[in-house]
C-alpha positions, 0 to 999 in steps of 0.5 A: 862184097863190102860190109855195110851194116851197123854193128848196133843192129847186129849187137841187139840181135846177137844178144836176143839169139844167145839162147837159141844158138847155145842149144844147136849142138844138142839138136843137130850134129854136123861133120865135114869131109874133104872132097877130091880137091880137099875142100871141106863139104858139110854133111848133115846128120839130123838128130832132132826128134821132130826131124821129118823125112823131107829134111833128110832128103832136101835137094842140094843146089849150087854153092857159088854165089848167085847174082843173075835173075831167072828172068834173063838179061832184062830181069831184076831181083828185088831183095829185102833184108833184115826183117820182117818188121811190123812197121816196115814190112807191110808197107814194102809188101803193099808197094810190091803188090801195087807194082806187080813186083816179086821180091826175095826177103832175106829174114833174120831168124829172131825176127821171123820167130817174133813175127810169124804172121808177117813171114806167112804174109810174105809167102802168101803174096808170092815172094821167096824166103832167104836165110839171113842167119839167126842174129845177123853177125857180120863177122860170120867169116871169122867164126868157127864152123860150129858157130856158122852151122848154128847160125844158118841151121837154127835160122833155117828152122826158125824161118821154116816154122814161122812160114808154116813149113815153107823153106828158105830157098837162099842164104845171104851172109850178113854183110856178105861174110860168106865162107866156103864152108857156109856156102857149101852148108847152105847149098847142102840144105837147098839154099843157094848163096845169094849176093847182090849187084846194086847196094842202095845203101839204104841202111845208112839213110843217105836220102831218097834221091841218093838211093834212087840215083844209085839204083838207076846208075848201077842197075846196068852192073847186074840185076840183084838190088839190095834194100832193107825192111828192118834195122831202124827207120826205113821210111827212106827205103819205102819212099825210094821203092815207090820211085824205083819200082815203076821206073824199072818197069818203064825201062823194060825190066821184069821182076824175077827171082835170083837163079837157083 
């Protein structure tokens, strides 16, 4: 997957998250063991004093990167990254409601922690949550396993707490920087690794017409479409969604969720 997100956004989030990730080793101990073919599979030993029984028995999911829709061949998965954001997330939620569409919100841990009411609003509207790490570090695939664990597990806790107890069902690596370790770790926590087929490139603000044309041209390549509701001025995203959502419906697509 191409990496497409600006380093400035990553840098601001990384600075905000330093205090969070530095404490991760004190709350959870993670080890890895080789399976029958030598692949390292992370095993969790939850040691935080407030860990609940369900945290130790969460159902594992497949570790390969999902792209398909649970609505079949004519399904489409709208995915919204990097929020929540108080300026843009409410506008995206209104558009989705007006179109009768559901979406998967890939949330950055520090953003979820800062705006828990928005996380709850996403859940209340029937959308799904996705773990997008603590600080949106697009170099995740060059980092140590300990660092990857901190980014994924801290974000899981932050999002779950902000939502009022609803766990993220997916994990999307920032910029697509997955590793075998991070995929297995996420899957062991019930979060299916999530890719995309259509990149609207809205992060670059190329213009509403360009983004709409990209979605129309590439939707035949696969059902999972990438947009953003944070990380800068997302007015073009809102305008593009206003056109894209009804167009997809007119083409006979139905809005679903990525397979798990």
